[in-house]
N, C-alpha and C positions, 0 to 999 in steps of 0.2 A: 361896433358887435361887443356884448357882453359875454363873461365868461359862460354864461349859459351857452348861449348860442355855438359860441365854440366848440364846445364839450359834446352839443348835441351834432355837430357836422361830425369832429373826430370818430364821435361813435359809430356814426351812419359809413363813414370811409372803411375804418375797422372793420364792420359786418359785411359788407356790400360791395367795395372795391375791388378788383379783381387782384391777386398777387403773385400771377405767373411773373417767374425772370425767364425760362427758358424760351431758346429762339427754333423750336422745330420745327416752327413753320413758315421760316423766312428763306427769302431766295437764298439762293449758295454760292452766291458771292454779292459785294458791295457794290449797289447799282443805284443811279440817280433815281430821283424819283419827280414823276411828270403827275401834277395832279389837273387834271383838266375838270371843272366845274360847268356842266352845261347848265344854260338858263332854261328852266320849264320843261322838266323832259320828262314827260310821265311814261312809266316802261310799256303801256300798251303800245305805244310807237313801234319796238324794236318786234322787229318780224310784221310788221302792219302793211298791206296792200291795199289799194285804190286800183280799182277795173285793173288786177294783175300787176301793177307799179309799185316795187318796193320803196319805202318812202325813206328806209336809212338803212342799203343796202351795204355801205362799212361799216356800221354797228353790227348790221347783222352778222356780216364774215367776221368780225372781232370777236366775237360772240362764240364763234366756232373754233378757232386760235388753239391750238392743240395746250398750251399754258394758262389758257384764259380761267379768270375766277367770275363769274356770273350771277349776280341777285339780283331778281328783277322784283322781291315782293319786300322793298324797302318801303315803312313807313316814316312821309315826312312828317317832322317836330318842329318847323319854323313856327315862329309866332309874328309879332307884329315888324320884327326885323326882315321877315320874308329872306333874300337873299343873303343880305348881311348875318343874318341867324345861321344859315347854311355854313357861310365861311367860317365864321366862330365855333360851330358845331366841329365841322374838319377840323378843325387847326388845334383845338382846347380840348375837345372833349368834355364839354361843359352844354349843360342845355338851355338856351334863349330864358331871357326874365320875361316875368308874365308880364309886365308893364312898359311900352316901349320897346328903343331898339339896342340892343345891349351895346354895340359896336360905336353908338352914339352916345349913350349915358355912358356906359363903363369902358370905351374904349383905349384910356391911355393904363388901364390898369397891367400889372406885370406878369401875364398868365405863362403858366406853364404849356407847352405847346408841342407840336410834332417837328418844328424847325427846330427848337431846342434839344428834342432827343434826338436829333438827327447829328450829332456831334462831328463837327470837322466838314460839312455841310455848307456852302452858299444857297442862302434862300432868296428868292425873289418873286415878285409875282405881277402879273400884267393881267389889266384889267382892257375892257372898249371903253368904256366911260369917263367922265372924268373922279381925278383921285378923290376929291372933296366929299362925291354922294357916299352916302351911309359913312361918313368920316373913315373912308377906308384909308387916307394917308396915314391918319394917328392909329386907327384898331389893326393894320397891317405891321406896325412897327412893332405894335405889343405883343403878335403871334411869334416872332422872331424873324420877319424878312428884312432884310438889309437894304433891297432895291425895290422900287417900286415905281412898272411904268403903265401910262395911262393912254387917252387919246391926245394929250400934249406932247408925248415923246415921241412922236410919229412925226416925221418930217412932212411938211404939206397936209397935213390931216387939219380939217376945217371941222372936226364933229366927231360925234361916237366914231368907233371903229366898225366897221363888217365883222363877221368872223373870220373869212379869210385873210384881212388882212392881217387880225390878230395874229393869228398862227404864221402868216408866213414874216409877219416880225420877232413872235415868237424862236422860232427857228435860226433866226438871224444870232439873235442874242445867245439862244442856247450854244450854236456853233461858237463864240466866243466865250463861252464861260468854261470854266475849268471843271473837272470834275472831283470830288462829285458833287451833286447840287440836288434842291430841290426847288420846282418850277411850279407854280399856281398859274394855270392860265383861266380866265373867264369869261367866258361866251357872251352873245347880247342879243343877236339876232332873233331867239324865238320869244324873247319879252314880248308882254302884250300892249297894245292894244291889236289886235287881228282884224281891224275894221278896213285896211288898205294894204295891199301887199308891199312890200319894200324892197324884195329880194326878186332877181328873173323868173318867172314861169316857168313851169315846165308844163308835161302832159296831166299833173295835177290840175291845175285851173282850167283845163278844158273840160272835167269828169263835170257830171249833173249832181255827184253823190256829195250829201251833207249841206251844210249849211256855207256862204262864201267866208263867211269868219274861220269855219274848222279848215275848209281848201285853203285858206293863206296861211295858218296854223300848220299844216301839214306842208306845204312849201317853204315858210321858215325852218322847217324839220329838215327836209332836205336837202337844203340849203347849209344847213349846220354840218349834219353828216357827210357831206362834198368837203367841206373846208377841213373835218378831222380827218378825214380819208386823206387828203393831199398832205398833211401834217405828217401823218405815220409814214405815207411815201418817202417823203422827205428825210424823215427819221431814219428809216431803214439805208437809204441812198448815203448818208452822211454816215452810218455806222452807230450813231446815237443808240437806235431801237434796242439794240439786243444789250448793250448795258445800262437800261433804264427800264426801271418800272413804271408801267402806264394807269394812271386809274382815272377813268372817266366815269363822272359821277352827277346825277343831277342835285339843281340845289332844291328845288321844290315842285310840286304838281301846279298845273295849271289847268289843260280843260282834261280834265276827268273821264273814265270809259263811261259812266251812265250816257254820256253828253251824245258820244261816239256811237252807242246802242240807244238813242233817243229814248232815255230813261229817266225820268223827273228828279227819283230816290236817289242820293249816291250813298256807297257804302265805305270802309275802309282800303277794300280790295281796289276800286276807282281810282285811288289816290294814289297808289304806289309808284315811287318810283325807281331809277335803276341804279346799281354799280356793275359796272365792267372794268376790270383788272386785267392787263398784258402782262406776261412774261412773269407769271407767278410761281410759286413754288411746285403747284402742281394744276391740275385742271380739275375744275371745281363747277357743276351746275347746282348753288346751293338753293332751294327749294322751299325752305323756310320761312317763316316771317322773319325781319329783319327791321332792328330801328335806327333812324337816321345817326343817332348817336353811337352806335355801333361802329360807325366806319374807322373814326379814330383810333380805338383799341386794335382794330382790321391791320391797319395801314403801319401800326406797331409791329404786330406781329411778322405784316410781312416784310420789313425792312430790317429786321433784328436789332430793335429799337427797344427791348423787354428790360434793358437794365435800368430805363429811365423809371424812375420813380412812379410820377402822374400816370395814370391808365386809363383814366375817365369814368366816368359814370353809365359805361355802354361795356359792352363785351366782344371780345373777336370772334367774329361767325366761326372760325376754328375751333371755337372753346365753347359757343353758345349751350351747345347740346349737354353738356356736361357741367353745367350750372342747376343747382337744384334752389338756390334761394334768389329771389329777385324781390326788390322794393316796391311798392304800388307806386305808380307814374304820378299819383300826388304828393307822395313821399319825397321821390325823387325831385321831382322840379321844385317843389318846396325849398330843399337843400341846396339845388342850385341855385337858385333864386337868391338865397342868403347870400351862400359862398360869395356871390359877385357884386351884390348890393353893399352888403356889411363890409367889404372890402379883407375877407380872408384870403386874398392876394394883394397884398399891400401896394397902394399905388405908387407909381414911380414920383 
């Protein structure tokens, strides 16, 4: 990075990066953070029914909770890194690089991050696959996680974990973790392809509506929803639920709404993904557009971590409506790419 590039980045940050330091939107007391990143969860799945059967009954109910913060119009911004790009954005507040997967190409850089902003928190992540995929074992360490559990961490496992096993193991490990903690849990069952069913069938499979692939996708969504519901039940039984802020967020879109409605062309609205936060500071159904990069500053806001200098390149949903100056998408992507690829955050 030369002096001109460095000056260009710092001018951009002075002009556009949020500067708020107050915690007016934070939860009242210090809470654990449980971040559930759901594979391929399009927003249209929430409250979707097939022949009178709710596909995601647990998520539907969680959206109606008194202190839930719901944003169903989140526009995905992942690039070549797909799921790994989402993990990167949620943890660092940066956009992915334009060529390749940032976690693979630049996974060792010492990024500012959510885990580092949560001072005094023990941070761990649990994934269903091999930690070597997408360079997770290296990248998650750079995001501030001190422990990473994968499919090899579960006794008797011979392959990728299913979502029920993930949450069962996570609940057990959370019980043995002191407070406060930040736990990132990443599901897998909703991952494509959907040419064959890998989860137990329900009445969804008996329907004649849609294609077999779409019905299989709906079955995996129902299976994941059930796993999340069981996990929330366990958290309530152990007393951890009330002590935690729980954010359920999609990693990216997969089967878009136009496919369900049998439309050839898709619009940005067809690709929308979801953010559902439980035990938030207020009840909020946010109906305006949100970008995926806005999740990081929203979590900082909710966790009362605005004393952390790095606010990311998005805007908290609690403050977006008051922002009058936005950079172009091209400029923001360019600056983020420059910061990552030219080593603005020095390599370890």
